[in-house]
N, C-alpha and C positions, 0 to 999 in steps of 0.2 A: 594344480597349476593355476596361477592367478588369472582371473578373467579379465579380458580387455575392457577398459573403461573409456568412455567417450563423452564429450559434452552433448547434452540433449537440448535441441531447439524446441521451444514450447509455443504452442498456439493457444490463445486465451479463450476462456468462456466469456460471453458477453451478457450484459444486463441492460435492458431497455427501459429503465426507470423514467418516469414522466419529466424529470428535471434535466435530462441529458441533452446532448447536442450531437453534432456531426464531425467535430474536429479530430476525434481519434481516428476516423477514416481518412480524412483529407490531409492530416498533418503527421500522423503516427502509423500510417500504412496498415490499418486494421481492415480486413476484408470481410468482416462479419455483416450479414444481411439483417441488421437490427436497426430500427429507426424509431426514436432517437437512440443513440448508443451512449449510455451514461457511464458505464464502467466496463473495463476489460480485466478479468482476473488472470493475470499473466502467469503467476506461479502459484498454483492452488491444488490441494488435494481435497478441498472441502466438498462434501456431497452436493451442496447447492450450486457448484460451478467448478469442477476440476478442469485444469488445463490439459492439453493433449500434446504428446511428443510427435514431431514431424520428421525425424530423421533416424537413421541407423536401425539397430536391432529391434527397438521398441516403437518404431513408427506406427502411428494409428492408435496406440494405447494411451489411456489417460495416465496422468502422473501418479495418481493414487494406485492404479493397477501396477505400475512399474515399481513403486515403493513397496507394495505388498510382496512382489516377487523378489525384489532386491532391497531388503531393509537396511543392508549395509551402506546403501547410497546416502542415508541420512547422516551417518557418522556416529561415533561413540558417545557424544555428549547428550544425545536425545534418543528416546525410545519411540516417540511419535513425531510426525512432521509438524513443526511448531509455528510456521508463519504462512501468511497470504500476502501477495504483492499485487497491487492494482494500479492501472491508470484510471483517473476520474476526470470526466469532462462535465463540469457544472455550468450548463447554459442558463439554468435558473437556480434559485435558492433551494438547498436541501432542507429537510425538516430539522427543527430544533430537537436535539437528541442527546442521549447519554448512554454510555456502556458500563456494565458492571465489572468488578474485578473477578479474579479467578475464584475466590472463596464464595462470593455470592452466586456466581454463575454455576458453580459446582453444586451448591446446596439447593438452589431453586430451579435450575434449568438443566442440570446434568450436562453441562457444557463448559467450554473455556470462557474466561472473560475476554475483554478486548482492549488491549493497549495499542495505540496507534502512533505513527510518525508520518508527517506530511512534508513533502518537498515540492514547492511551488514551481511548476514549469513555465507558466505564463499567467498573467493577470491583466485584465482590462483596466484602463484608467479608472480609478475610483473603486476598484473591486475590494472586497473585504471578506473576512471570516468572522464568525462568532466564536468566542473562546472564553468561557467562564462567565461568572456574574460580575456586574459592576459594583454592587453593594451587597452587604450581608443579607442572606435570605433564610426563610424557614418554609416549612410545608404550607402553612396557611397563606403566606404571602404569594407563593408560587401558584397555588390553586386559584386565589382571587385574581391575580394578574392574568392568568389564562382565561378565566371566565369573563373578565372585563376587557379583554383584548389589549392588555398593557404589558405583556411579557417582554416584548422587544425592548422597552425602555429599561428593563432590569438587566439586560445582557451586555457583555463587553464586546464592542465591535472593534476589529483590528484591520486597518488598511494593509493590503498585501501587495508584494511585488515579486517579480521573477527572482528565484533563488532563495526566498525566505524558507525557513524550516521551523516546524512546530512539533512538539512532543505532546500528545494528547493522552494523559493518564486516565484510567477508569475513574468515573465520577465527575469528570469535567463536562459541563454542558457545552455543546458546540454545534456548529453548522458551517459547511462550505457554502458560500454564496455565489450567485451567478457571475459568470465571467472569469472563472478560475479553472485552470487545468493543473492537476498535480499527480504526483506518485504517492500512493499510500502503502506503507509497510506496517503490518499488524499481526497480532496473534491470529492463528487459524480459527476464526470464529465469525459467525454472521449474526451475532446477538446484539440487537439495537432496541433501546426503549425510546419511543418518540413522545415528546412533550406536546409538540404543536406542529401542524403541517399546513397552515394557512387556509384550512378548509378546502383544500384542493380535491378535485374529483379525478379518479383514475379512469383508465380506458373502459372499465366496466360500469362507470357511472356511480362509483362508490367512493366515500371518503376513506383514506387509508387509516388503518387501526392505530390508535394511540395507546400508550402504556404508562399513564401517569402514576398509577398506584405503585408500580415497581420502580419507576424513575425516581420518585421522591425518597425511596429507601436507599438509593445508591449515590444520589447527587452530593457533590461537595458544595455546601451552601456558602462557603467563604468567598469573598471577592478575589478575583485573580490578581496575583502579584507580579507575574512575569508571563508574557505571552510568547513572543518569538524566542527561539534558542539564542544564546549569546554568540558574539562574534567568534568565528572559528579560526584555527591556525592552519594555513595552507603550507604544505611542504613541497618544495620544487625539486625535481629530479631531471636528469637528462631524458627527454622524451615525454614527460608528463608532470602534472601537478596533482597532489592528492590531499584530501582533507576528510576527517571523520565528521560526519553530520550528526550522527546519533549513536549512542551506545547505551543499551539498557539490558536488563536480565534476559530478554527474549531475543534480541537481534542487535547487530551492528550494521550501520549504513555508512559507506564511504563513497565520496564523489571523486572520480578520477577524470581529469581533463587530459586527453591523450593528444600530443602533437606529433609524435613519431611512434612510440611504443613503450610498453612496460611489461615486466614479468612478475609473477607471483606464484605461490604454491597452494594447492588445495590438499590439506592434510587429512588424516584418518579421523580426526575429531569431529569435523562438520563439513557438510556440503556448502557450496557457495552459489550465488546467482548473479549474473550480469544482466543489467537492464540498460539498453542504449537509449539515451534521451536526446542526443544530437549527433549528426554526422554518420559515419559508417567505418567499418574496418574488418579485420580478420582475427580469428583466434586460433593459435597453434598450440598443440600439446605434444608430448613425447610419443603419443600413440597415433597421431594423424599424419597423413602424407601430404596434405595441403591445408592451407588456412580455411577455417570455417567462416564464411562471410556473414556479416550481420549489418543491419541498417537501423536508422532511427525507428524506435518502437520494438526492436527485437528483444527477446528474453531468452537467456540461455542458462540451463541448470547444469551445474558442475558437481558430479557425484563426489562424495567424500573419498579421499585417497587417490584422486585423479592425478595428483602430482604437479609438476611444473607446467605453467601456462604462460603464453606470451601473446599480448595483444598488439596489433599493428594498425595504423590508420590515423585519421583525425576525427575524434569523437569525444563525447562526454558519456561516461558510464556511471551508473550506480552499482557498487559491488556490495552485496548483502550476504552476511553469514550469521550463524547462530552460535 
């Protein structure tokens, strides 16, 4: 007999990195007792911060525990849980950093690489990101620039605004700067090589570790040719507007602006995730007796083969699938 499937409401793990702020609590309904609250790992099976199920049969269990018990929840396309979804509140600048690709990470770290996608939720006036190099670089130029405190002049600074999207491929030097809140969808990895961290001191009075020797092995030294993703096509339907923000080999991210409602199906090939970035609403499935309510900041995991789903309300959602 087929087991009953239901949407799983997730509670995130939180990270109190020194560059974080408080807006995820005040604006995105995060109840974590962490200050500052820099990141919430909304949908994660990563051992550094798994999210936790808050409803139904699996309430109180971490998502990785649930997936181990029900690997069919992932779907037929993947054998391991492939992604990690975060809210990030950068009250201050993040470190200048880079991520390796899967091949380098597998050979040198026994881990996944880290491909990232950013969707900017809010940006202060004058806020920016660092994305790639401004001029052609080599290892000697990078090391000298860091030693002489001139690295910032070599980096490509991008002014950002609400709604901007960025695809950060492995090897791209980058940093989220102060005054930006965004959603990050990435491979399920916590592998980061820092080039520079402004000589900041952590809560233990120590400078954070840098990884320059590894970073120079994976960096794309060519100047950036395109930063933001190009203009996207919005498709309008009765009750909603939908647009694909990103599609890569690891995940697809769709933004759905709901004015009344919309329906979709979760097939046996892959799970899906709903992340509410504005407004509120309800989620109905063939198995539920009443709508599952959600609000701004909510994250809902939809197991593979869940079937037909219907969203009602006025809200903006990111729908992620693999």
